[in-house]
N, C-alpha and C positions, 0 to 999 in steps of 0.2 A: 218448362211448358211441354217438353217432349214427352213426358210421362202421360199427360192428358191425352195426347193424340194416340198413344199406344193403347190407352184405356178405351178410347172411342173405337179403335180398330178391333179390340177384343170383344167389345159389346156387339159390334156389327157381325163379327164372325160367329159369336154365340147365337145371335138372332138368326143369321142365315142358316147355320147348322140346325137349329131347332126347327125352322121352317122346312128345311129339306127332310129331316127325320120324321116330322109330323106328316108330311105328304107321303113319304115312303110307307110309314106305318099304316096310314089309312088305305093306301092303294093295296097293300099286301095283307090287310086285316090283322095287323100286329100292334094294335093300339095298347095292348098290355105292356109291351116293352116301353113304349113312350110314356105311359102312365108312371112306370117305375123310375124312368130317367128323370121325369119332371119332378117327382117327389124327392128323389135323391139330390137333384140340383137345388130344390127348395131348402133342404136341410143344410147343404153346403153354403148356400148364400146366407141363410140365417146364422149359421155358425160364425161366419166371417164378417157379416154385416151388423151384428149386434154389438153394442147398442147404437141407436141413431146418433146419439151424442152423449158426452159425459163432461164432468166438470173440467177434466184435463184436455179434452178434445171437443171444442165447440163445433156445432153444426155449420158446415160451409156449403156453398152452392153446388160444388162437385159431389158432395155426399148426397144431396137431394137428387141430383141427376143420376147418380149410381143407383139409388133406391128406386126411383121411378122407372128407370130403364130395365133393371133386372126383374123386378116384380111385374112390370108391364110385359116383358117377354114371357114370364111364367104364366101370366093371365092369358096371353095369346096361345101358349102351348096347351093350357088347360082347356080353353075353348076348342082348340083343334082336336083334342082326343076325346073330350067328354061331350062336345056338341053344345047346342043352344039350350037355354032355360035350365041349366044345371048349377048355376052359380050358388044359390042358397044351399043346395044340398052338399056342395063342396066345402062350405064354410067350416064345419067341424073338423075336416081333414086339414084345412089350412091352419087352424089353430093347433091341432095336434102336431103337425110337422114343424110348425114354428117353435113349439115347446121342445121338440126333439133336437132341433138345431141349437136352441139356447142351452140345453143340457150339454150338448157336445162342446159348445163354447166354454161352459163352465169347467168341464173336465179338462179341456185343452189348456186352460190357464189355472188349473187347480193349484192352490198354494202361492199364487203370485198376487202381488199388491193390486194389479189391475182388476181382479175380481171384486175388490172392495169398492171401487168406484164405478165399475161397469154394472154390477148386479145390485143396484139399488131398487127398491120397491117401485119407484117412479119409472125407471128405465124399463123394468120388466113389464109393468102394466101398459105403458105407452107402446112398447114394441108388440106386445100381444094384441093390442087393439088396432094399431095403425097398419101392420102388415096384412092381416087377413081382410080388413075393411078396404084398404087401398086396392088389393088384388081383386076383391069382389067387385068393386066399382070399375076397375079396368076391364074385367071380364064382361060386365054389363055394357061397357062402352064398346067393346068389340062386337058384342051381340047386336047392339043398335046400329053400329056402323055397317055391319053386314046386311041388316034388314033394309037400310037406306039404299045400299047399292042394288038390291034386288028389286 
């Protein structure tokens, strides 16, 4: 169970760091740096988060928690640097960077047996649908939550 708490600590640190960097970037008009960091982090997370499940590794609750927290943090970061009402226009980029991350994963495991059960048509289609749609919904949730506070 110790690994779970380390994971929670890492997610909290990433979220705190992302919040700090987003604030710094906005204050210093350097959102271009944050945009690049967010998309690089998107590729990294997609590379190591794909697939959501496979026949050898069924979906568990901590996988769902990881997915929701990481792409939720990315949605907050996207909202922070792109602002409100930009979600639908960001959707094509979300799909693009998801594809790039998946291609990185493919070449990372090129020639290994794991590619045969990770890169099934079902896993590819589900991941390409779920990641951008969930992040877009999280982005809209952040937007609505901010409107409620104001």
